[in-house]
N, C-alpha and C positions, 0 to 999 in steps of 0.2 A: 449771838456769838457762835453757837453750835452750827448753824447753817452755813456760816462763813467758813469755819474750819473744814466742814465736810466738802464744801465747794472747792476749797483750796486743795484738799486731798485728791479729789477727783481730777482736778486740773494737773496736779503733779503726776498722778498715775498715767494720765493720757500722754503726758510728755515722755514719761519713762517708756511706755509702750512704743511710741513713735520713734524714740531714740534707738530702742532695741531693733526695730525693723530696718533701720538704716545702717546698722553695724556691718562691717565687711563680711563677717561670717554669715549674717542673714542674707546679704546680697548673693554671696557665693552659693548658699544652699538653694536659694530661689532659682538661680541660673541652672544649677545641676538638676533640679526638679523639672524645669522646662525642657532642658536638653534631653533628659531621660524620657520624658513624655513623647517628644518628637521622634526620638530613636525607636521607641516602642511602636509608634504608629507606622513609621517607615518599614520596620521589620515585619509587622503584621500585614501591611499591604503587599510586600514582596512575597511573603509566604502564601497569601491568598491567591495572588496572580500566578505564582509558580504551580500550585496544586490545581488551580482552575484550568490552566492551559495544558496541564498534563492529562486531563480527562478527555474522553472522546465524546463526540456529539453527533447527533443525527445530521444529515440523512445517511452518511456512509460509515459513521463510527470510526473514522480514521483519526488517530491522535496527531497533534502537532506539538512540537517542542519549542520552548522559549530558548533564547541564547544561553542563559545560565544552565538550563537543562542539557543542552547540547555540549556545553563546555565540560559538564560533569559526566558526560558519557551516556546520556539518555539516547537510546537508539529508536529512531522512528521506523516503524515497519515499512517495507518496500511495497512494490506493486507486481503482481503476477498477472500476465495476460494468458487467458485460457483460449487458445486458438483451435477452433474446430474446423477441419478441412471440409468445407461445404461444397467442394467442386466435384465430389464423387459420391456415388451410392455406397453405403456400407451395409454388410449383412446385419440382420437383427441381433444375431449372437454377439457380434463385435460391438454393436451399439450398447447392449446390456452390460457386457464386460467392461467397456470403456467407461461407462457411467459409474459402475461400481468402483473402478480403480480411482477415478477422480474424486469420488466421495471419500474414499479411504485416504487419499493424499491430502485432501482439504482438512479432514478431521485430525490426522495423525502427523503429517509432515509439514504442512504450510505454517509459516511463522505466525504466532499469535497476533491477531489484528492486521494481518497482511491484507492489503487492498486487492480484491479479485475482480477482474472484468472479463466477460465472455465475448469473444470475437468470432465472426465467421469470415471466410475469405471473400474478397470482392470477385467480380466476374472476370477481371483481367489485371495484368500487372500495371496498367496505366490508370486503373480506376481507384480513386482514393475513398470511394464510398464503402468503407468497411462496416459490416454489420456489428453493432455494439449493444451489449446488454450489461447493465450495472452502472457504476461499480458497487461492490459491497465491501465493507470492512467491519467484520463482526467476530466475536469470540467463538464462532462455530456452533456452540450449543448454549441454550439459555442458562444452564447450570453453571457455565463458565463466566457469566456476566458479573460485573462488580455490583453488588446490591446497593452500594452507596450512591452511585450516579447513573446506573442503568436499570431499565425495566426488563426483567428477565423474559417476560412474555413477549415483549416487542422484539428483543434480540433473537429469541427463538423463531419468531415469525419471519424476521429478515433472513435467517439462515434457511428456513424452509422455502422462502421465495427464491433464493439463489438456487437451491436444489431443483425446484420446480422448473425454473427457467432453463437450467442445464438439461433437464430431462426433455423438455419441449424441443430444444435445438437438436438434440440427438435423434428424436423421433422424426423430425423433418428430413433427416438424411436417408431414412429407409425408403427405398423406392424412387428416389429423385433421379432425374436424368443427369448424365455427366456434363459438366461445364466445358467450354472450349479451352479454358486455361486454368492453371492451378498456381497462382502467384504466392508461393509460400515465403520465399526469402524477401520478396518485395514488401509483403505485409509485415513481416518481422521488422524490417528496416524502418518502415513508416511508423510503427508503434514505438520503437526505441527513440526515434527522432521527436515524436510528439509527447513523450512522457519521460521526464528526467528521473522519475522515481522507479521506472520499470527495471527490475533486477532479475526477473526470471520469466520463463515462458513454458506453458504446458501445451503441447501439441497433440491433437488426435488426428492422425493423418497417415497416408501411405508414403509420405515424404517423397513423392515423385513430382519434383519441380517441373512445371510445363508452361513456359512463357517464351517470348522471343529472346529474353535474357539467357535462359538455359532450359533445355528440355531433356529430361531423363529418357524420353521416348526415342528421340533422334540422336542423343548425345552430342548436340550441337547448340551453339548460342552465340551471343555477343561477347566474345572473350575479352574485349577491351573494357566492357562495363561491369563484368561479373565481380571483379575485385572491389570496385567502388561500392556496389550494392551490399556485398558481403561485409565490407568494413562498416557500412552504415548500421548493420545489425549487430556485429560482433567486435569490430575493431576498436571501438572507443573504450572498452573495458567496463562499460556500464552493465551489460548483460552478463550475469554470473553463471546461470544454469539454465539448460533447456531439458525439460522432461518430455518424453514422447511415449504416447501409447501408439504402438506401431501397427497399422492396419496392413496385414499381409494379403495382397490381392492375388497371389499365386502367379505373378508375372515374372517367372524365374529368369528370363533373359535380361530384364532391366531392373528388377527389384532385388536388392540384396536380402539375404536371410537375416542379417543383423544390421542394425542402424547404430551409428552413422556409416554410410558408405564412403568411398574415397572422395567423392565430390563434396559431400557435406563436411567431411573432416577438413578439407582445404578451405572451405568457405567459412566455417565457424572458428577455426584456429584454436585459441586457448579456452574457449567457452566450455565449461563442464557440461557433459551430456549424460543423461540417464534414461534408461527405458523403464516404463511403468508396467510392462508385461513381458 
């Protein structure tokens, strides 16, 4: 008799438990728990994706923003083209000073994580073979690197590689023979056209444009095409600032004491200009 009663009690308890699980409140609680878990997983995945895409990665360490980040105002650094006028020899003193100025600008004025690429002028205005070194997109110094996702030693090494490359390009200009042409504005227009992130240019040059398009030496050129090429570099509003380390060659008849001269002012329009020396 005892075993039968105990068996009956167990059967009744099981029925009570099953009945409790099927009550409306129980179902509602279960649904809320499931929905809460799903929401937590979705939120976690979004946060992980957001922060992961915010980070910068090798080889150039340039960050990319997700649509939510852009919507919230996350600013992606732009691109600076460092154009070194390789069409003329420059004195060693100018080479040293220009290198020092660019190092200072990179360390103190360039936006954090700005993409930097070094370019040399091609041999003519019709030559698209622009010398290119880089790009680099680094926090300038290893101590500025984020310890969570960056290797400070590697970041420092990348910055040193940038400086070494810049130094080598400058040294190659000392003692070189003068090129037949100096396609400054054509090179600028080509770079703006090929990179929609390009927002500034640093030029180390005497700024004496010399191609069939326009020559500061003869003060003549293809007047019908000048506006088109100048607009390609400056007219779209993409290019914000041009910095120039001005190499004064002492050609007083054709080279202005200050830059920009009247021709460059007309060509560049509303683009901001700043001299580094």
